C-alpha positions in Angstrom: 11.0 -108.8 64.3 13.4 -109.0 61.4 12.1 -105.8 59.9 12.7 -103.9 63.1 16.3 -105.1 63.4 17.0 -104.2 59.8 15.4 -100.8 60.3 17.5 -100.1 63.3 20.7 -101.2 61.5 19.9 -98.9 58.6 19.3 -95.9 60.9 22.5 -96.7 62.8 24.4 -96.9 59.5 23.1 -93.6 58.3 23.9 -91.9 61.6 27.4 -93.5 61.6 28.2 -92.2 58.1 27.3 -88.6 58.8 30.0 -87.7 61.3 31.6 -84.7 59.5 29.8 -81.7 61.0 31.5 -78.3 60.7 30.3 -75.7 63.1 31.6 -72.2 63.9 34.0 -73.4 66.5 37.3 -71.6 67.2 39.7 -74.2 65.8 37.8 -74.5 62.5 37.6 -70.7 62.1 41.2 -70.1 62.8 42.5 -72.9 60.5 40.3 -71.9 57.6 40.7 -68.1 57.8 37.0 -67.5 58.7 37.5 -65.3 61.8 36.2 -61.8 62.0 38.7 -60.8 64.7 41.1 -62.3 67.1 41.4 -60.4 70.4 43.7 -61.6 73.0 42.9 -59.7 76.2 40.4 -59.3 79.0 37.2 -57.3 78.9 37.4 -54.9 81.9 34.4 -52.7 81.2 31.4 -52.9 78.9 28.8 -50.2 78.3 26.0 -49.9 75.7 28.1 -48.5 72.9 31.7 -49.5 73.8 33.9 -52.2 75.3 37.2 -51.7 77.1 39.7 -54.5 76.6 43.1 -54.7 78.4 45.7 -56.5 76.4 
């Protein structure tokens, strides 16, 4: 029983220490200069080879 409790505590500690996960979310990309493009508008039409955006 003691082994299981210590095992669970070790797993919880490892999971608790790894909280810094950086994904490709909008805020991270904007604050670190990692964006490809920033388009402020609305997509009104989209075809196979072009997209119409109203700004």
